[in-house]
N, C-alpha and C positions, 0 to 999 in steps of 0.2 A: 503494500499499500504505500502510494506516495501523495503528496500535497503539493500543487502548483498554483501560486497566486500571481495573477497578472494585475498590475495598476492601472491608474487612469490614463496615462501617456500610453501604455501597452495596448489600450483598447479604444484609442482616441478618434479612430477612423476606420472605415472598412478595410482599408490596405494592411493597417497593424493588426485587426482581428484576423484576418486572412494569415498572418504570420503566426499568430497564437494558435490557430487550427494545426498548422504545419508542426510547431512544436509538440503540441498534445497528441497528435496522431502518432509520432514517433515514439512518445513514451508510453501509451496506452497498449501499445502492441508487446510490452513485455510486463505489465504490472497493473494493478488496479489504481485509479486515479481520482482524487478530488481536485477539482479546479474551483479556484476561488478567484472572482473578478470584481473589480471595483465599478463605481459609475463612470461613465465616460468623462474624459478630461474636461474638468470645469464645471460640470454640472452641480456637483454639490454645492459650490459657492453661488452658482446661479440660482438655485432653488433657495438658499438663504437669503438672496436678493430680493426673490419674489416676496417672501414673507416679511422681510423689512419694509418693502415698498407697501404691501398691504398695512403693516402696522402704521406707517407714516401717513395712511390715508391716499396714497398715491395709486389711482386705479390703473397706472401703466403696468402693475403687475399682471393684468391679463395679456399684454402683449407679450411680457417676458416668458410667460407660461407658454403662449401660443409657439414662440420661437423654440423653446425646449420640445415642445411636442413634436415640432416640424423636425427639428435636429434628429430625433429618434425615428420619426417616420421614414426620413431620407435614408437613414441607416438600414431600416428594414428592406426599403426598396432596392438598395444597392447590394445587399447580401443575399437576399433570398429570390428564388425563381418567382415569377408572377403568380404562378398558380399556387403557391404557397404562402402568399403574403395576407390574404384576406382576413384570417382569423387573428393572425397577430397583430395587424395594423387595427383592427377593432379594439383589441386588448390594450394596446398603447394608448390609443386616444382615450379609452376609458380611464387609464391611470391618471393621465394629465386632466381630465374632467375633474377627477378627485382632488389633485393637486390645486386646481383653480377654486373649488369649493372650499377647500382648506385654508387658502389663502383670502376667500370672502369673508371666511368665519373670523379670522384674524382681523380684518378690517372692521367688521361690525361690532366684535368684542373690544377692540383696541387692546389686544393681550397677544404676546406672542411667547409663551412660556418655553422652558426647555422640553417639556414633553411634547409639546407641538412642533418644536423644532426636530426632534428626533422623527416622529412621524413624517414631517415634510421631506426630510433629507433622506429617508429611507427608500422614497421613490427611485432615486438615482441609481441605486445598486440593483432593486428589483428589475427596473426596466432594462437596464444593461444586460443583466444576466440572462432575463428571458430571451432577448434578442440573440445573443451569442449561443445560447443552448439550441435555438431554432436553427441558426446558421450551421452549426456543427450537425444538427439532425438531417438538415436537407442536403449535406455535402459528404455523406456517408461514414458520419462519425456518431453513432449511436450513442446517446447519453440520457442520464435521468437528472430533470431540474430539480433541485431542492430549495425550499423556502427556509433560509437560516433562522428565521423567527421561531419555527416550530422546533428547532433542535438546540440552540443556543440560549440559555437561561441566565439572566442577570438579576440584579437587584434594580430598585427604581431610582437610581441616580442618573437622571437623564443627560444625556450628552457625554457622561463618561463614566458608564455603567461597569460595575464589577460582575465578574463571571462567577456564577454558581457552579464550580467544576463538577461536583457530584451529580447534580441533576442533569447537567449537559452531558458529561460521560456516559450516563446510563441511556439517554435518549439515543445517543449516536451509536453506541455498540448494539443496542438493540436494532437501531435500522440497518447497519451493516449485515448482522446476523441473519436478517430476513430478506436481505436485498440480493438478486443474483447478478445485478450489473456491474460493469467494470469501470464505468466513466460517470462520475456525478459532477454536475456543475451547479454551483450556489452563489449567492450573493455575498460579499464580504460587509464588515462594518456594522450590519445590523443584527439585531436580536430581540428577545421581548423579555419582559417581566414575569413575575409568576401570575399576575392579573391579566396578562395579555397584551399590555401596552407595548408599543414600538420602542426600542432603545437602541442606543448606539455605543459603540466601543471606543469613541474620541477619535481624533484625526490620526491617520495610520492605522485605523481600526481593522482594515482589510488584511494588513500583514499580521494583526493580532488574531483574526479569524482563522487564517492559515495555522497559525501555531496551536491555536485552541484543537483544531481539529486533528493535527500532528500528534499533540499529547494525548488527545481521547482515544484515538484509535490505533495509537502506538504505531505510526508511520515510520517506514525506514527513511525517508527523508522528507524535508519541508523546502521547496524552492521559491525563493521570492524573485520573480522576472521583473526587471525594470528596463528605462530606457538608456540607461548609462551602462559603461562596461564595468563598472565595480566602484569602490569607494574613490572619491576624488579628494584632491587636495584643497578643494574649496567648492562651493556651489557653482556649477558651470553657468548657471543662469545669470549669475552676478559676475564671476570672473571668466572671461573668455578664453583665457590660457589655462585654465584649471586641467590638472592631468591625473590620471589614474594612479593610485598607489598600488605599487605590486604585492606588497605583502603589509599586514597589520596585525598586532597583537590583539588577543581578546579584549585585555583592558583599555587599550587605546579605541578601541571600536566603541566601548561602553561609555568611555569619558564624556563624550559630547551630550549624551542623554540627561534625564532628569537626575538630580542629586539625590534625592530620596531622604534628605536630611529635613525632616518636618518638625515644626514645632507643635508642641501638643495641642493649643488651641486651633491652628489652622488644620491639623491632621484630622482632628475630630469632625471638622466639617468639610472634609474631602478637598481642601486646596492645597495643592502640590507648590513645593518650594524649589525654584530652579536655582537659585543662587544665594549664598549667605555670606555677608562679610562683618566683620565685628572689629572695631578699633580696640587696641591694646588696652585702653582705659575702662574697657567694658561699660561706658557710659552711653554708647550708641550702637546700633545694629541695623544693618540694611539687609532686606530680603528681596529677592525677585520672583514675582509671580506673573502669571498672565494678566494681561491687561483688563481683559473682561471680568475678572475675579477680584479686582482692587477694591471696588466699592463693598463688596461684602466682607473681604478681608479687614478693611478699615471697621466696620462695625463689630466684628468678632474680637479685634484686638483690643478696642476701646472698651469693649464691654468686659474682656478678661482683666483688664487693668484699670477698671473705673475708679477703685478705691485709691490707687496712687495718683491717677489723673485729677480726682476731685481734690486732693490736697496737694496738688503742684509738685509731687515728687519725681513725676515724669511728665513728659508731653504727650499729647494725643498723637496718634499715629499720623505721619504726613505721607501724602501719596503724590508721586511724581509719575507722569504719564508720557508717552512719546519716546520711549526708551528701548534699547535693544542690547542683547549681550553678543560679544564676539569673544571666541575662545581660542587659544593656541594649544594644540594637544600634540604630545609626543612623549614617548619612553625616555627615560634618564634624563629628563630636563634638570634635575638637580645637580646632575655631573657636568653640566655645561654653564659656565660662567658667563654672564650678560645677555642671557635669553630675554629675561624680563626688561633690561635695558634696552635693548634692540627693538622690543615690542612697543614699549611707551614711547621710545625715541621717535620712531617712524610715525606713530600715531600723532605725536605732538607735532612734528615738523610738517603734517599735513592739516593741522588745526582741528584735530579730532579731541574734543575736551573727554575726559573721563571722569565719569561721575562715582564709580565705586569700581574695586578691583578684589578678586578673590582667588586663591590658589587652593585647590584640592588637596587633601591630605595624601592622596596618592602621588602628589608631585609630577603629576602628567598633564596638568592642565592650568592654564593662567587665563582667567577670565576677566573681561572689563566691560563695565557698562557704559554705552555711548547714546548719543541721540539717534534717533531712529533714521533721521535724514542723512546721517554721516555712515550707515550702514555699508553701502556700495564702495565709498571711498576709502573706508577702513579696510575692508576685505581686500581689495586690490592692492591698497599699500602693504598689508601684510602679506600678501600672497608674494608680491614683488620682492619683499625683503628676505622671506625665508624659502620661497620655492622657485624662484627665477634668477639664478645666479649670472644669467647670461648677460643682461642688461638692465639699466634703469630707463623707465618711460618719463619724458618730460612732455608736457602739454602746453602747447603755447597758444594764448590769444592775442593775435597781433592786430593793431590798428595802425592804418596808414601803409599804403602800396604804392608811393610815389617814387620819386628818384631813388631815395635811399632805402625805402621799404621794398622795392622791387630788386635791388642790389642784394639785399638780405635774403629775401626768398631764393633768388637765384644761386647764392652762396649755400644756403640750406640744402638745395636740391644737389648741388655738386658734392657737399660734404657728408650728407645723410649716412652714405654705407661707411664712410671713414669713421664717423662719430660712433656707430653701433659696433663697428668690428674692432676698433682700436682703443677707444675710450668707454665702452659699454653704455652708451646712451642712445636711447631710441627718441629722437626729437620729432614730435608730430605737431603738425598745425590743425587745432581742432576748432579754431575759431578765427575767422579774418574779415576785415572790413576796411572800407576807405569812406570817403565822404558821403558815397552815394548808395552803397550796397554793402550787405554782410551776408556771412554764410557761415552755418557750423556743421560739423561732422565728427562724432565723438570716435569714429574708427580712423580719423586722420583725413585732411585734405590732400590730395596729390598735389605735390608742389609744382609738377611738370605742367599741370593743366589750371592753375589757380585763376588765371585771368578769365577763362572762360567759365568757370564755375561762379566766380564773383560776379561776372556780368549778369548771372541768371538768379542771383540772391535775392534777399528780402531787401526792401528799402532800410537804409541805415538810421538807426535810434539809437543812441550812445546808451541811454537809460535801460533799453531792451537789451543791448549786446551785453551790457554789465551784469543785468538781471539774468539773462541765460547762462553766463559765465558762473555766476554765484550759485544757480540752481544745479548746474551740471555737477558741482562739487567734486571735480576729479582731483586724484591725487597728483603731487608734483607739478601744480599749475602754475604758470608764469604769465603776467600780463606785459605785452610788449607795445609800448607806446612810441610809434615812429612818425609823430606829427609835430606841428607848432601850435596846437590847439589848446587855448586855455580850458576849455570845456571838458577836454579828456583829462587834463592835468588835475581838474577839480574832483575827479572820482577815485584818486589813490587811496583816500582815506578808507572809504568802504570796502576797496579790494584787500588792503592790508588786515581789516576786521576779519576777514574770512582766511587769513594765513595764506594768501596768494603773493607771490613775489612779483615785483615790479621792476621792469628794465626799460628805462627812459632815453630815448634819443631828444624827447622834447624838453627843453631847457627851461620852462616856465616855473614848474614845481621847484626845482633846485635853485632857482635865482629869485624864488617869491621872498617876501619878508622873513626875517630869521625865525619868528615864532612859529610860522606854517612849516618851515624847513625842519625845525627841531621836532614838531609834532609828527611829521611824516617818519623822522629818523626813530623817534620815540615808539611810534605804532609798530613799525617794521620789527623793532627789537620785542616788542611786547607779544607780538603775535607769530614770531618766530619766522620772519619772512625775510628776504633779501630786498634791498633798494638799491639798485645799481644804476650808475649814470655816468659812466666813465667817458662817453662821448660828448657831455657837457662841457669838458675842460680840456683845454689844450689841443684844440682841433682833432679830438680823438686820439690823440697820442696817449699811451699808457700811463699817465701821471698819477691818477689816483691809487691804481693798483700798485705802482712802485712804491708811492709814498706808504701805502697800508702795510706792505712787506717790510718796509724799513722800520715802521713804528713797532710790528709785531715782533721783529727781531732784536728790539732794544733801543733803537735810535729815538730820539724825540725832536720834533720840529721847532726850531728856535726863531725863525723868520722865513717868510715868502716874499720874493720880489718877482713881479711879473708884470707883462704887459696884458691886462685883461681882455683887451679888444682883439679879435682876430683880424679885423680891417686894418687896424694900426701896425700889428705885427706883419701883414703883407706889405703894407706902404713901407715900413722901415727895411724890409728885407730886399726890396726892390727899388727904392729910391737911391740913385747914386749922382743925381745932379745932371746926368745926361738927357734925362725927359723931364718935362714940365711936370711938377708935382700934381696939378689936376689930371694929368693924362693917367698917372699911376693910380688915382683915386678911382678914376674911371673904370680903369682895366680891374681893380679889385672888385668894383661893383659887378662888372660883367662876368666875373668868375665866381660870384657868390660868396 
């Protein structure tokens, strides 16, 4: 006996379902098989959206239900012969009529309880499994469809039900002993309580369904089939260069899951604690839980400590939302000095503020709580630091494509390969603008064709350009100002505050009143961003860089003597009395 589970992306469309059939047909020839399937990709979330729309009094849920119904009808028509479609199509339409009726009730009662949520989302797995079972049947793969709700028994903790293994095992073993078939197909994720109410096993519940089956029928193996080739170094939906981990220990694989370190008050109410961090003074403690449970957790904790709160001994629980946890996981981290320093350093350099830190007792995991809006940037920065030794990626947002800007772009095109191969830098233009147009491309704008792409871009709006740059929130971002525009120079403050470095050919900011110049320098230091303007001084000669090197090596500046006007420098270098002074000035003007 084997158990095979296929998730939402594995059954996302007809093409994938056909691949599932090929896998199952190979397996069933040698053993009895239980096949567990999820709802079609995205359907669970869409069903919840229907319920939420109904709760909000938005009759648009009817259109959402209609679209879901049509999605499944299309699947039936694509997978089954015309002669076999009629009864299944009628059944599918009936299920979504029930979904619409359920949403109508939510709207009328203005209530969307966890019990109703479980009943609503159960339709996703029920309908998908019926369709797949019928497809198998009409394509020579005889099977028996089972309703998981008749066999998997849980308690009544809706949306996160716990399994009654004794009752479940008894039902499943009785079924197996009475059934002569060799292939069974059933929906994952769903079950019922002892009163017959639909329950669910929580997100990822279809994997749990497969594990429950395997344990209860003593299966020789449980296989979880997915759309990626194995465990990855990061979520490939967020990190494009994530790669497969060739081998991983059991402890490493378990570490990213729930910590199971529950406080008594939270545990008694079924609230799982994901992260715990406590100051050495023991006067404060921080716990991470699911956002949707935060209101209930506050009531529970405040009630548990009401005596101390009333007497001012402790403060009421403070709830912060909009946060996420990123974790760095690996065996023997305690034996490698500087891991946490590298982790927090790369996050700090990219302007990712850390709200809390925790390290598991196994010393395989360093976790940090950050803003949800910084997750993508943080993951990519960490992935680059620890898993991509090849090169560092720099994301440029460049404004100004005139004579100097065009030369810079040409130089980048010429040097891109050299920079990546010899200096381990991948420099990408991800935002480009001139006074008329602007374009963005997170994957990088081909430097060889920037003129054509920019000419087809959106109308330039400086506020929108900066807003898009800040919203993209990419790691290692640099704003390059190759203009002489005062408005562009005025946005540096907002850029520094997002830990984005500024490289300026524009002289306006660096030559502004000293108070503002100092403010810009202070901001760049405060937010760990560079403010570079070498081209502002000495006709682009490397004067600032040279002075900085001298100061860092112990020299001090005693006095500066200079002709600060580039025009006067030109005149003095070219005037020898042989030409009229006015002619030299006109020549300087002509040469810029």
